[in-house]
N, C-alpha and C positions, 0 to 999 in steps of 0.2 A: 272595243276598248272602253275603259271607264276611268274616272278620276282615281288617282292613287296607284295605277298600274305602273310598273317599272318596265321600260322598253329601251331598245337600242335603235337609233334613228339615223338613216342616211338622208342627206338633203343637199340641194343647191338652192340658193336664194338670190334673186336679182332685183334691181330697181326696174320697175315696169317701164318707165318713160325712156330710160337710156340703155336698158339691157346690161347695166353694170353689175358685175358679180360682187355680192356683198360677203357671202361666206359659202363654204362647201366642205363636204367630207370626202370628196373625190380628188385625189392628187392630179389625175390627168386633166380634170376640169380647171383646177388652179393653174396648171401649166399653160393650158389653152388660152386663158384670159390674162396670162402674164402676172399673176399675183401669187405664184408659188413661193412658199417660205420653206427654207431648207430644214429648219428645226421643228417644223410643225408635224403633228401626227394626223394623217388623213385616214380616218376610220369611223364607223358608226359611233355616235355619242350616246351615253346613257342619260335618260331623263325620267322624271316622274310626271305623269300626266296630271294637269290641273293645279300645279303648285307654282307656276310662274317660271319654270326653267326655260320656256320659249315664249315668244310673243303671244298675246291673247288670242289673235285670230287662228294661229296654228294650233294652240292648245285646244280650242273648241273643235276644230276639224279632226283632230286625232281621235275623238270619240267615235267617229264614223270609219276610221281606218281599219284595215285588216293586215295581218302579217304577210309580207311579201308582195302586196299590191301597191303599185306606184300611184301617187295622187298629185295633182297640180291645182293650186288655189291662188287667188289674188286676195291680198290682205290690205284693206284701206288704212290710211295713216292712223286713225283713232284706235285700230286694233293691232297696229304694228309698232312703230317707234314714236307715236304720238304726233299731235299737230305741231306746227312750227310757231314759236313765239318770238316776234320781233324784239321784244324787250330783253331777250337773252343774248342779243348781239351787242358787243361793246367794242369801242375803239380805245386802244391803250397806247401810251408812248413806247417807242422802241426801247428806250433805256430800261423800262420796267421788264420788258420781255427778255432782253439779253441778260438780265440779272438773275433769271431763274437758274436753278441748279444744272439743268441739262445744257446750258450754254456757257457756264463759267469757265470751263477748260479752254474755250476758244476754238475747239475743233468742230463745232457745229454752229449753224446760223439759221435763224427763223426762215421757213419756207411756207408757201401757201399749201394747205392741205395737211400740215403737220399738227399732230395732236399734242396738247399741253395740259398740265395740271397746274391750276392757279388758285390758291386759297381753297384747296380741297374740291375744286370744281374742274371737270374735264371739258376742255374747249378745243375747237379746231380753228387754225388760222385760215380765214376765208379771203383776206386781201391784205397786201402790204403797200403802204403809201410811204411818202418821204417822211421818215421819222415817226411814223405811226403804224399800228397793226390792228386790223379788225379781227376780233376773236368771237366765234359763234359757240355759245354754250348750250345750244340745243343738241339733242342727240344727233349723231352724224347723219342719220337718214330720217330725221323728223320731217313730217309733211309729205313723205313719199309713199306711194302705193308699191308694195313689194309682191313678188311672185315666188311661191315655194313649190319646188318639185321634190317630193319626198317619198320615202318608203320605210315602213316599220320593218326592221330586219329581224327583231326578236322580241318576244314577250318574256321577260325574266320572271321566273317563278321560284327558283331555288333560293333559300334563305341566305346562304353564304354568298351567292352571286349578287344578290341584292345589296349586301353590305359592301362588296367590292365596287358595285356600281355607284354607291354613295361616295366612297373614297374617291373614285375617278371624277365624278361630277363636282365634288367639293374642292379637291386639291389638284386634279389633273393626272393622277396616277394611283394605282392600287397594288402593284406587284411588291412594293417595298413594305407595305403594312402587313402585319400578322395579327390574328385575333382568335379568341376562343369564347364560346358561350359558357358562362358559369351556370346559368339557368335559362329558361325560355325568354325571360325579359331582362337578363343581365349579361353584359358582354365586357370582356377585357381586351383592349387594343394596345398592342406593343408598337410604339411610334418608331419610325426609321430615323437614322441619324440626320438625314437631310432636313428634317423639319425643325430641328433643335435651334438652328441659327437663322431660320427663314422668317423674315418679317411678315411675309404673306400668310404664314401658318395661323396666326392668331385669328384673322378673319375667317379663314377656311375652317378652323376648328368649330366656330360657332355654327356655321352652316352644317357641318358634319353632324354635330350633336343634335341640332334642331331637326334635321331630316330623319335621323335614326329614331328619335323619340316620336315624331309626328307620324311617320309612315311605316315604321316597323314594330311599333309597340314596345320599344326598349325603354325600360324605366330607370335602369342604372347602367352607367358607362364608366369604365376605368381607363383613362388614358395614361399609359405607363411609359416613362422614359428610362431607358437602361443604359448605364455607363460601365463598360467593361475595360479594365486596364489591359492593354496589349503588351505582350512580352517583347522586349527589345531584342534586335538581332545580336547574336554573339553572346547571349547570356545562358547558353545551354550548359548544363552541368557536365563537368569534366570527369571522365572515368579513368582512374589511375590503373596503369598496367605495367608489366615488367619492361615494356619497350619505351616508357616515357624517358625523355632525356633531361628532365628537370627534377629538382629536389621535392620531396613530399613531406610536408609537416615538419620541416626543420631537420630532416634526416641528414642533410649535408653538414649541419653543425656537429653532429655526433661523430662524423668521420674526419673532421678537421684535425690536422696535426696539433700536438700539444704546444709547439713553439708558436704557432699562429694564434692559439687561444691565449697564451701568456702575453703575446704582443698586444692583442686586443684589450686584455685586462689592464695592461700598463697604460695604454692610451686612454682608457676610460678613467683611470686614476688621475692622469695628468689633466684631462678635461675637467673632472670634478674639482680638482685642486684649483685650477685657474678660475673656475666659476665661483668658488668660495672667495678667492682673492678679489674677483671683480665685484662681488656683492659687498664685501667689506669696504672696498675703496669707494663705493657709491653711497655708503651710509653717511649721512650728514654729521659733521663733527659737532660735538657739544660746545656751546658757546662758553668762553671763559668768563668766569665771574670777575666782575670789576673789583679791584681792591678797595676796601673801605677807606675813605680819606682819614689821614692821621690827625688826631686831635692835638692841637697846639698846647704846650705846657705853659701854664701861667706862672710867671715869675713872682 
């Protein structure tokens, strides 16, 4: 393997000291360690070697890996999740914690081990005291040696499959995206409806564009949003036939008896007359001119 290769990777990763499962691509392993998530997808993940998609120690070891051969390595803290920094552990008042958005509804309460976002920093509740909460802003497994058991399942060489791998690694899915190459270094991507209102898409978009430019030689990308008006149900055009039981284009008016037409005309005349009378009655009356005062005759 070499830097820049696109691969699909199967792995299990544990904390060495406790044998705690950190992450896995195998559903049966997740169930065995009681960390199975119902909505998660357990399958080999696409990565690009040497660009930081995985921890530094694993990235280095992948250069010696071969497709289909299982490997096991220990990665020290400095090449895994970093050393632990005591300065990143803070004690906060409980009132500040329960004012966070995730607790405002009142259906959740802070618990040890819970992950929080505070002022754009990710922290984990490590201890709860009376009226106080200790939050650790170190990475969850900082300071720990980790063990990787992994297998490179596939070396991706096809150009289209590489693009789909970038979609998947950047956003988590690729089936909904469609694309076409305009030229060797220009591609047009039709975005699915689900990204249009997704707040996470903005960050994923920058990673997508960056990876395609840096690792596939794409110079120009067009991200296209398409909005198509959907026809409402019941708006199908009606085809008139001899069996229709309703009037077509006023045909019923032509067959109406003369007496009915005359009655309608008389009614229209009465309505028009009443309308004119109503309009007249609503016109403001002209103000009467005051009579000029009579001049007194001088005797």
